[in-house]
C-alpha positions as CSV (number, residue, x, y, z in Angstrom):
1,M,73.8,-85.3,-77.5
2,P,76.6,-87.6,-76.3
3,R,79.5,-85.9,-74.7
4,K,83.2,-86.9,-74.9
5,G,85.1,-88.4,-72.0
6,K,87.2,-86.2,-69.8
7,G,90.8,-85.8,-71.0
8,V,90.3,-87.1,-74.5
9,R,92.2,-85.4,-77.4
10,A,91.4,-85.8,-81.1
11,I,93.7,-85.9,-84.1
12,V,91.9,-85.0,-87.4
13,V,93.3,-86.0,-90.8
14,A,91.0,-84.7,-93.6
15,E,91.3,-84.7,-97.3
16,D,90.3,-81.0,-97.7
17,E,89.6,-77.9,-95.8
18,R,85.8,-78.4,-95.9
19,L,86.0,-81.8,-94.2
20,R,88.6,-80.6,-91.7
21,I,86.3,-77.8,-90.6
22,F,83.3,-80.1,-90.5
23,A,85.2,-82.6,-88.3
24,K,86.5,-79.9,-86.0
25,K,83.0,-78.3,-85.5
26,T,81.5,-81.7,-84.9
27,L,84.0,-82.5,-82.3
28,E,83.4,-79.2,-80.6
29,A,79.7,-79.9,-80.6
30,F,80.5,-83.1,-78.7
31,G,82.3,-81.2,-76.1
32,F,85.9,-81.0,-77.3
33,H,87.7,-77.7,-76.5
34,P,89.5,-76.4,-79.6
35,N,92.8,-76.9,-77.7
36,E,92.0,-80.6,-77.5
37,I,91.7,-81.0,-81.3
38,Y,94.9,-81.4,-83.3
39,D,93.9,-81.0,-86.9
40,L,96.6,-81.5,-89.6
41,K,96.3,-78.5,-91.9
42,D,98.8,-79.8,-94.4
43,H,96.2,-81.4,-96.7
44,P,96.6,-80.5,-100.4
45,K,95.1,-77.2,-101.5
46,E,92.2,-77.5,-104.0
47,G,93.6,-78.5,-107.3
48,A,97.1,-79.2,-106.0
49,G,96.9,-83.0,-105.5
50,S,94.7,-85.8,-104.4
51,G,93.2,-85.4,-100.9
52,K,92.3,-89.1,-100.8
53,Q,95.9,-90.1,-101.4
54,Y,97.0,-87.6,-98.7
55,V,94.7,-89.3,-96.2
56,E,95.8,-92.8,-97.3
57,K,99.4,-91.8,-96.8
58,K,98.9,-90.0,-93.5
59,S,96.5,-92.7,-92.1
60,V,99.2,-95.3,-91.5
61,E,101.6,-92.7,-90.1
62,E,99.0,-91.2,-87.7
63,Y,97.6,-94.6,-86.8
64,K,101.1,-95.7,-85.6
65,A,101.2,-92.5,-83.4
66,Y,97.6,-93.1,-82.2
67,R,98.4,-96.6,-81.1
68,S,101.6,-95.5,-79.4
69,K,99.8,-92.8,-77.5
70,S,96.8,-95.0,-76.5
71,S,99.2,-97.8,-75.4
72,R,100.8,-95.3,-73.0
73,G,97.4,-94.6,-71.5
74,E,96.6,-91.4,-73.3
75,N,93.0,-90.9,-74.3
76,V,93.2,-90.1,-78.0
77,A,90.8,-90.3,-80.9
78,L,92.0,-90.5,-84.5
79,I,89.6,-89.1,-87.1
80,L,90.2,-89.9,-90.8
81,A,87.9,-87.8,-92.9
82,T,87.3,-88.5,-96.5
83,D,84.1,-88.3,-98.6
84,A,82.6,-91.4,-100.3
85,D,82.3,-90.0,-103.8
86,E,84.5,-92.7,-105.3
87,Q,84.2,-95.6,-102.8
88,T,81.8,-96.8,-100.2
89,V,82.6,-96.6,-96.5
90,P,83.2,-100.4,-96.3
91,D,85.5,-100.2,-99.3
92,R,87.5,-97.4,-97.6
93,A,87.7,-99.4,-94.4
94,K,88.9,-102.4,-96.3
95,K,91.6,-100.3,-98.0
96,L,92.7,-98.9,-94.6
97,D,93.0,-102.4,-93.3
98,Q,95.1,-103.4,-96.3
99,Q,97.4,-100.4,-95.7
100,L,97.7,-101.1,-92.0
101,S,98.5,-104.8,-92.8
102,A,101.2,-103.8,-95.3
103,A,102.7,-101.7,-92.5
104,G,102.6,-104.6,-90.1
105,L,99.7,-103.1,-88.1
106,Q,96.2,-104.3,-87.5
107,R,93.1,-102.3,-86.5
108,N,91.9,-103.1,-83.0
109,A,88.4,-104.7,-82.8
110,D,87.2,-101.6,-80.9
111,D,88.4,-99.1,-83.5
112,A,85.2,-97.8,-85.0
113,V,84.8,-97.2,-88.8
114,S,81.7,-95.3,-90.0
């Protein structure tokens, strides 16, 4: 199993508790210490709002922070976790690109989407 690089921290933005825990456990399996994972726990509670809208709103905000940190030489990974029950992964990536563009940002060529 691949291991993470030394000194890398991760930021997790998930649409619900199930995806937040999945992302956190997956990162731990790749060698992240729990203290290296900053998971936003303010997602809407079940039945209290759209998790997808939450991730869409937070994605631009957190992407700005991610770009700022990485430009200062910090090793940071940004994980946006949503399920594909309403849109395909390429559709979600296109929507993210549109949101970033509207905010005056552009995804770097080496930013992975999967």
